[in-house]
N, C-alpha and C positions, 0 to 999 in steps of 0.2 A: 142377594146381599141384604142383611138386616139393616133397618134404618138406624141412622146415627142416634146415639142417646141424646136426649134433651137435657141440657145443663140445668142444674137446680138454681133457681133464683131466690136467694135468701133475703128476707126483709130484715135489715139490721134493727129497725125499731121494734118489730114484732119479737125478735130474738130476746129483747130486754125483758119480756113479760113471761118468760118460761119458768121462773121460780114459782113454786106453788104458793097459794095464799096461806096466811097464818091464821090460826085460831086465836081467840082472845088470850088464852093461857100461853100460847107460844109467843105472842107479842109481849106479854108481861115478862116472861122469862128472858127473852132477848134484850128487852129494854133495861131490865135490872142488871144483866151482864154488862151492857154498855156503860151504865152508870158506875158500876163497880170498877170497870176498866179506867174510866176517867179519874175516879178517886185514886186508884193505884198509880196512875201516871203522875198525878199531882204530888203524891208522896215521894215518888222516885226523884222528881225534879227538886224537891225541897231539901234532899240530902240529909234528912234528919233521922233516917231509919238505920238501924244497925245492919252490917253487911249480910247477916243471916236472913233478913227479911227480903232482900233484893230479889232472890230467885222467885219467891212466891209472888211478889208484886209484879215482876215481869211476866209471869205466867197469867196473872189476872188481867194485865194489859192486853196480852195476846188473845185471850178468850174474848175480851171486850171488843177488840177490833174485828174478830171474826163474826161476833154477834151483830156488830154495826153493819158490816157488809151484807149479812143475811137479811137484816131488817130493811135495808135500802132496796136490795134486789127483789124482795117479796112484795114491795109496794110500788114497783115501777109501773104496774098497770094504772095506778092513779095518775102518775106523771104523764103517761102516754095519752090517757083519756083527756086530761085537761089540755095537753098540747094540741091534740087533734081538734078540739073545739075552737082553736084559734088558727087552724090551717087555712091556706089560701088567702091569707091577709097580708102577704108580702114578706113573710119571714119563713125560711125553710123549716119543715117539721123537725129535722134533726137539731137545729139551733134551739127551737122551743123545748125540745126534750132535754137538751143540756141545761138550759136555764131552770126548768122544772126540777131536774135532778139536784141542782144546787140547793133549791128550796127544800127538797126532801131530806138531803143530808143535814141541813140546818135544823130541821124538825127532829131528826133522830138525835142530834147532839143536845137538844133542849128538852126532850120529852121526859116527863116525870111520871112513871107508871103508878106511883102511889096515889095519884089523884083519881084513879079509877076510870079514866077516859080511854076509849079505843084509840090506838095510835093513828089510824087512818083519819079519824075525825079531827084529831089535833093537826095532822100534817097537811090537810087539804088547803088551809089558809096560807101556809108557807109556800106550797107549790104554786097555788094560783097567783100569789104576789110576785114570785120570780118569773112566771110565764108572762104576766102582764108587763113586768119591767123589760123582758126581752122584746115584747112588742113595741114598747115605747122607744127603745133605742134604735129601731130600724130607720128612723128619719132624723133629719137635722133639727126639725121643729116639733116640739111637743104640743099635741092638740088636747083641748079639753074634751070631756066625755062625749058631749053632743056632737062636736065637730068630728071626733073620732068615728062615731057611728055614721055620720054623713060621708066621711071620706071612704069608709068601707063600702057604703052604697054606691058611691061614684066608681070605685074600683071594680066592683062586681058588675055594674052596668056597662062599664067600658069593656070588660072581658066578654060579656054577652054580645055586645055590638060587634066586637072583633070576630066572634064566631059567626054571626049572622051576615056581616057585610064583607068580611075578609080584609079589612083595613082598619087602621087606628081611627076611632071616631073623633069628631070635633067636639069641643066643649058643649056646643048647642045641642048636639044629639044626646049627650049624657044628661044635660039639664032636662031635656024633654022626657027622658026615661025615668029620672029620679024625682022630678017635680021641683028641683032646686033652681034658683036663678043662675044664669050663665056666669055672672061675675063670681058667685059663690063657688060654683064648680071650678072655675079657673084658679081661685085662691086655694081651694082644697087640693087640687091636683098638684099645685106647686109645693104646698106644705107637705103633701104625702109622699113626695119623691124621696127614696131612701138614700142614705150615704153609701156610696159604692166604693169599696176599697180595691184599688187596682195594684197595690203593692204592700205586702205585709210589713215592709220596712218603714212605711209611713206615708205613702202616696194615697191620700184620700181625696176623691173628687166628689163633691156634692152636686148631683144633677137635679136642677130645678127648672122645669119647663123646657128641658132639652138643652140647657146651657150650663156649663160648669161655673158655679157662682163663687166657689171658695178660692180657687187658685187658677187664674188664667194661664200662667206659665205652665202649670201642670197639664191643663187641658191641651195647650198647644203641643206639648211634648207627647202626650198620649195620641193626639191626632196624627202627629208625624210618624209615630211608631206604627199606627194602624195602617198608614198608607203603604207600608212595606209588606203587609199581609196579603194573602190571596183574597179575592173579592168575597168568596163565600164566608171565610172566617171573619173578615171585617164586617160584613153585614150582620152577623150574629151579635157581635159585641156592640155595634152601633145601635142596633134595635133594642137589645137588652137594657142598655144603660141610657137610652134616649139621646145618643150623640148624633142621630140623624135628624133631630128636631121634632120627632114625633112623640117624645116623652118616654120614660122607662116602661118596659113591658115585661110581663111574666114570661117564663120559659115556654109555657103552653101557648101564649099569644104569638111569640116569635115562631114557634114550630108551625102554627096554623098559617102564618103569613108566608113562610118559606116552603110550606108543603113537606115538612119533615116531622120526625117524632120529637117529643119533649126530651127523651133520653139523648138523642143526637145533639140537640141544642145545648144541653147541660155539659155533655162531654166536650163539645167544641169550645164552649165558653171557658171551661177549666184549662183546656190545652192552650187557648189563645192568651189567657191571663198569665199562665206560666211563661209563655214566650215574651210577653210584654215586660215582665219583671226584669228580664235580662237584656232588654233592648237598650243600646247606649243612650237614646234620647230620654228614657224613663229612669234607668237605674241610678242616675246621678241626682234624682230628686228626693231620695230617701232621707237626706241629712237635714 
């Protein structure tokens, strides 16, 4: 009996980079078509053109939109590269790619090919700014640049200690690894805790030092809902979001603690959060 075929595992981020790169001439041609399309759209909305021009204007708008899409897709490698440079810092790669794509689209809509600059040179600042904004919105407290670097060092040290010791490290252990004072580590770990959305309708619980600081009623409701879940599912959510008192952990850290794969932890997390949204104790908190 022949072996079962191995299913293909497609990387959605890598799939975004399949459009071939553009030459300088292709960039200029597409950018000019985008600009012409924007001008034509503006004339259509002004209602000052005779009816006979409308068909030609609409065709120019359509060509411009296709050129815009082509220019965006051909430069997704830039977005993915900048997003990967911020990976493993608490924000999923997919979210960073989305933020960077918004910056890329803004660059396409503002690029003037008559200046003679390559589009990628112009776009990098827009993409980097949006990716950085995506990083800053992961927490409830915005940190200055130096504190941001120290927070990243603490997070990386904590993850390394989890791998080595198999448990969540104490602030003193992180301080010894990073060379920072224990009090500084404690403050950075508290400020670095992300805002965790448990309900798309509006239930946001900010986990700081393992306690929900924004809404104690919401925390009580979430804990009540968690008690109805199987122990394994409850453990995943409690460890991911720090509800067990050990502070928020990455999916990889939780997987190491439970002896599971990261994919299993993420799948369990998604399934549990879907169940929580419909739980009677939680669903009434969206208003």
